[in-house]
C-alpha positions as CSV (number, residue, x, y, z in Angstrom):
1,M,-38.6,-6.1,-6.2
2,P,-38.6,-2.9,-3.8
3,I,-35.0,-1.9,-3.4
4,H,-33.9,0.6,-0.7
5,I,-30.7,2.1,0.2
6,R,-28.8,2.4,3.6
7,P,-25.3,3.2,4.8
8,F,-22.9,0.4,4.6
9,Q,-21.9,-1.3,7.8
10,A,-19.4,-3.9,9.1
11,S,-21.6,-7.0,9.0
12,D,-21.9,-6.4,5.1
13,L,-18.4,-7.3,4.6
14,L,-19.1,-10.7,3.3
15,A,-21.8,-9.4,1.0
16,R,-19.2,-6.9,-0.5
17,E,-16.9,-10.0,-1.1
18,R,-19.5,-11.8,-3.1
19,I,-20.8,-8.9,-5.1
20,F,-17.1,-8.1,-6.0
21,K,-16.4,-11.6,-7.1
22,D,-19.3,-12.1,-9.0
23,A,-19.6,-8.7,-10.7
24,F,-15.9,-8.4,-11.6
25,S,-15.1,-11.9,-12.4
26,A,-14.0,-11.0,-16.0
27,G,-12.0,-7.8,-15.1
28,L,-8.8,-7.2,-13.2
29,R,-9.7,-9.2,-10.2
30,P,-8.6,-12.6,-11.9
31,H,-5.1,-10.9,-12.3
32,I,-5.1,-9.4,-8.7
33,Y,-6.0,-12.7,-7.4
34,P,-4.7,-15.5,-9.9
35,N,-5.3,-18.1,-7.5
36,G,-8.5,-16.9,-5.9
37,T,-8.8,-15.4,-2.5
38,T,-7.8,-17.3,0.5
39,D,-9.2,-16.8,4.4
40,A,-6.1,-14.9,5.0
41,D,-6.9,-12.4,2.2
42,L,-10.4,-12.0,3.4
43,I,-9.5,-11.4,7.1
44,H,-7.0,-8.7,5.8
45,N,-9.4,-6.9,3.7
46,F,-12.0,-7.2,6.3
47,G,-9.5,-5.7,8.9
48,E,-8.6,-2.8,6.5
49,N,-12.2,-1.9,6.0
50,I,-13.0,-2.1,9.8
51,K,-10.3,0.5,10.3
52,G,-11.7,2.6,7.7
53,L,-15.3,2.5,8.9
54,A,-13.6,3.5,12.2
55,T,-11.4,6.4,11.1
56,K,-12.1,7.7,7.6
57,M,-15.9,8.0,7.2
58,S,-17.6,11.4,6.5
59,A,-20.5,12.0,8.9
60,S,-21.9,15.2,7.4
61,D,-21.8,17.0,3.9
62,T,-18.9,19.4,5.5
63,Q,-16.8,16.6,6.6
64,A,-14.0,15.0,4.3
65,G,-14.2,11.4,4.1
66,Q,-15.7,8.1,2.8
67,R,-19.4,7.6,2.2
68,F,-20.5,3.9,1.6
69,F,-24.1,2.9,0.6
70,V,-25.7,-0.6,-0.2
71,A,-28.8,-1.3,-1.9
72,Y,-30.7,-4.3,-0.5
73,D,-33.7,-6.5,-1.8
74,T,-36.5,-6.0,0.8
75,E,-38.3,-9.2,-0.3
76,T,-35.2,-11.5,-0.3
77,S,-33.4,-12.7,3.0
78,A,-29.7,-12.7,3.1
79,P,-28.0,-15.8,2.1
80,T,-26.1,-17.7,5.0
81,S,-22.9,-17.0,3.1
82,D,-23.3,-13.2,3.7
83,L,-23.8,-13.7,7.4
84,E,-21.0,-16.2,8.9
85,F,-17.4,-14.6,9.1
86,P,-14.4,-17.0,9.1
87,E,-13.7,-18.6,12.6
88,T,-10.3,-17.4,12.3
89,W,-11.1,-13.7,12.4
90,D,-10.7,-12.4,15.8
91,K,-13.6,-9.7,15.2
92,K,-16.1,-12.5,14.0
93,N,-18.4,-12.1,17.2
94,E,-18.0,-8.3,17.1
95,V,-19.4,-8.0,13.5
96,E,-21.8,-10.7,12.8
97,L,-25.5,-10.1,13.1
98,K,-27.3,-12.0,15.8
99,G,-30.7,-12.8,16.9
100,K,-33.5,-10.8,15.1
101,D,-31.1,-8.7,13.1
102,R,-29.7,-11.9,11.6
103,E,-33.2,-13.4,10.9
104,E,-34.5,-10.1,9.4
105,A,-31.2,-9.3,7.2
106,K,-32.1,-8.8,3.4
107,R,-29.9,-9.8,0.5
108,I,-27.5,-6.9,-0.4
109,V,-27.5,-6.4,-4.3
110,G,-25.1,-3.4,-4.9
111,I,-22.6,-1.3,-3.3
112,A,-21.3,2.3,-3.7
113,F,-18.2,3.7,-2.1
114,W,-17.7,7.5,-2.6
115,Q,-14.8,9.7,-1.3
116,L,-16.1,13.3,-0.4
117,Q,-13.8,16.4,-0.2
118,P,-16.0,19.2,0.3
119,S,-13.7,22.2,0.1
120,P,-10.6,22.9,-2.2
121,R,-7.3,21.4,-0.9
122,T,-3.7,22.7,-0.9
123,Q,-0.8,20.8,-3.0
124,E,0.6,19.9,0.6
125,E,-2.3,18.3,1.7
126,I,-2.7,16.3,-1.5
127,D,1.0,15.2,-1.3
128,K,0.4,14.2,2.4
129,E,-2.6,12.1,1.4
130,A,-0.9,10.4,-1.2
131,A,2.2,9.3,1.3
132,E,-0.2,8.0,3.6
133,G,-1.7,5.8,0.8
134,Q,1.7,4.4,-0.2
135,S,2.0,2.8,3.3
136,H,-1.1,0.6,2.7
137,A,-0.3,-3.2,3.0
138,H,-1.9,-5.5,0.3
139,A,-3.8,-9.0,1.0
140,P,-1.4,-11.8,1.3
141,S,-1.9,-13.4,-2.1
142,A,-2.9,-10.2,-4.1
143,N,-0.6,-9.2,-6.8
144,G,0.9,-6.2,-5.1
145,P,2.9,-4.8,-8.2
146,L,-0.2,-4.6,-10.2
147,L,-2.4,-2.9,-7.5
148,D,0.5,-0.4,-6.9
149,A,0.8,0.4,-10.6
150,F,-2.8,0.6,-11.2
151,G,-3.4,2.8,-8.0
152,K,-0.7,5.2,-9.5
153,A,-2.6,5.3,-13.0
154,L,-5.8,6.1,-11.2
155,T,-4.2,8.7,-9.0
156,A,-2.6,10.4,-11.9
157,G,-6.1,10.6,-13.4
158,R,-7.6,12.2,-10.6
159,E,-4.9,14.7,-10.1
160,K,-5.2,15.9,-13.8
161,W,-9.0,16.2,-13.7
162,I,-9.9,17.2,-10.1
163,G,-6.8,19.1,-9.4
164,L,-7.2,21.2,-6.2
165,D,-10.9,21.6,-6.5
166,A,-13.5,20.1,-4.0
167,Y,-15.0,16.9,-5.3
168,L,-16.9,13.7,-4.8
169,Y,-15.2,10.7,-6.2
170,L,-16.8,7.3,-7.1
171,K,-14.5,4.7,-6.0
172,V,-16.5,1.8,-6.7
173,L,-19.9,0.7,-7.9
174,A,-20.6,-3.0,-8.1
175,I,-24.0,-4.6,-8.6
176,D,-24.9,-8.2,-8.1
177,P,-25.2,-9.6,-11.6
178,K,-28.8,-11.2,-10.9
179,Y,-30.0,-7.6,-10.4
180,Q,-28.0,-5.8,-13.1
181,R,-30.3,-3.7,-15.7
182,R,-33.1,-3.2,-13.0
183,G,-32.2,0.4,-11.7
184,V,-30.0,-0.6,-8.8
185,G,-26.8,1.2,-10.1
186,S,-29.0,4.4,-10.7
187,L,-30.5,4.3,-7.3
188,L,-26.9,4.0,-5.9
189,L,-25.5,6.8,-8.0
190,D,-28.3,9.0,-7.1
191,E,-27.7,8.6,-3.4
192,G,-24.1,9.7,-3.7
193,L,-24.6,12.4,-6.3
194,A,-27.4,14.0,-4.0
195,V,-24.4,14.8,-1.7
196,A,-22.5,16.5,-4.6
197,N,-25.7,18.5,-5.4
198,R,-26.3,19.7,-1.9
199,V,-22.5,20.7,-1.4
200,G,-22.3,22.1,-5.0
201,I,-19.2,20.3,-6.2
202,K,-18.1,18.3,-9.2
203,A,-18.1,14.5,-9.3
204,Y,-15.6,12.3,-10.7
205,L,-15.1,8.6,-11.5
206,E,-13.1,6.0,-13.7
207,A,-15.5,4.0,-16.0
208,T,-15.0,0.9,-18.1
209,E,-16.9,0.9,-21.6
210,A,-19.5,-1.2,-20.1
211,G,-20.4,1.4,-17.4
212,R,-20.1,4.5,-19.4
213,P,-23.7,4.8,-20.7
214,L,-25.1,4.7,-17.1
215,Y,-22.7,7.5,-16.1
216,Q,-23.4,9.7,-19.2
217,R,-27.0,9.5,-18.3
218,K,-26.1,11.1,-15.1
219,G,-24.4,13.8,-16.4
220,F,-20.6,12.7,-16.5
221,V,-18.6,13.7,-19.5
222,D,-15.6,11.9,-21.1
223,R,-12.3,13.5,-20.4
224,E,-9.4,11.0,-21.1
225,L,-9.3,7.3,-22.1
226,V,-6.4,5.7,-20.2
227,D,-4.6,2.5,-21.3
228,F,-3.2,0.4,-18.6
229,D,-0.7,-2.3,-19.5
230,V,-1.9,-5.2,-17.0
231,A,0.2,-7.8,-18.9
232,R,3.1,-6.1,-17.6
233,Y,2.4,-7.0,-14.0
234,A,0.3,-10.1,-14.9
235,P,1.5,-12.1,-17.9
236,A,-1.7,-14.0,-18.0
237,A,-3.5,-10.8,-19.3
238,K,-1.6,-10.7,-22.6
239,G,-3.8,-9.5,-25.3
240,E,-6.4,-8.2,-23.0
241,R,-7.5,-4.5,-22.7
242,H,-7.9,-2.9,-19.5
243,G,-8.4,0.8,-20.1
244,F,-10.4,3.3,-18.1
245,M,-12.4,6.3,-19.1
246,C,-11.9,9.5,-16.7
247,M,-15.2,11.1,-16.5
248,V,-16.3,14.2,-14.6
249,R,-19.8,15.7,-13.7
250,P,-19.6,19.4,-13.6
251,A,-20.7,21.1,-10.3
252,P,-24.2,22.2,-10.5
253,E,-24.7,25.7,-11.7
254,G,-25.2,28.4,-9.0
255,G,-23.9,25.9,-6.5
256,K,-26.7,23.5,-5.9
257,K,-29.0,21.4,-8.0
258,A,-32.2,19.2,-7.2
259,Q,-31.6,15.7,-7.1
260,G,-32.9,13.6,-10.2
261,S,-34.9,10.3,-10.0
262,A,-33.5,6.9,-10.6
263,E,-33.3,5.7,-14.1
264,E,-33.9,2.0,-15.3
265,G,-31.9,0.2,-17.6
266,E,-28.3,0.7,-16.6
267,G,-25.7,-1.5,-18.1
268,H,-22.9,-3.3,-16.4
269,G,-23.5,-1.4,-13.4
270,G,-19.9,-1.6,-12.1
271,N,-17.0,0.9,-11.7
272,E,-14.7,-2.3,-12.4
273,A,-11.6,0.0,-13.3
274,V,-11.2,0.8,-9.3
275,V,-12.6,-2.3,-7.5
276,E,-9.5,-3.7,-6.1
277,K,-7.1,-0.8,-5.8
278,G,-7.2,-0.7,-1.9
279,E,-6.5,-4.3,-1.3
């Protein structure tokens, strides 16, 4: 089962939705979309991601922005459901793979979304970034109050443990359940952490209990367990626990460090704490 890594592209959006839905079926997602996702939700989320791919990506280790990676199975073709976008989406023809590209498309089995800030920031810059994030519109049927409150909890953790420092932030790590415990999560982590190693900066993430062992093996250290009262915004969650652990991987000593090899045996393989905060 040769697994390869490549940058995320717009045609991967349906695979992203499939993996998120399957990997996080027992986490926050059922409370974010209590009635499931509609085509309108998908089209909204696709549009937001298309804008991000066009305007918020980092093209080099010295440019702040997002780095998205996917893992794919070189021996398995992509399912048709990953290739055919809703007919009602006006960008369907622009995004869908065609011809040979479609025929040769492989199954995506994992996704990692990172945020790179290669240099220290001022408080003014952080405040401006926070204000821009508050203007984000949610998908039509999403539980907006839950997303807003959870987003604030995540932001508070980052501000506390990153401060003004340069950093690499793991926003999402999601693995197809059929491919969990096969080293996919480790490969995706290594791809991102190689950036932190080259730049010589700390890395940060929020983890569920299931994901912590993998992150600990990669050098992340527990900093603070944050409990979040989901039931306050989603009554059906009464009695459930939805906390997350703030974890930091210190900057390499001397500024740089050689990249480690992938490890087998990762657990859940998903950074479920943050999966839907931007939708």
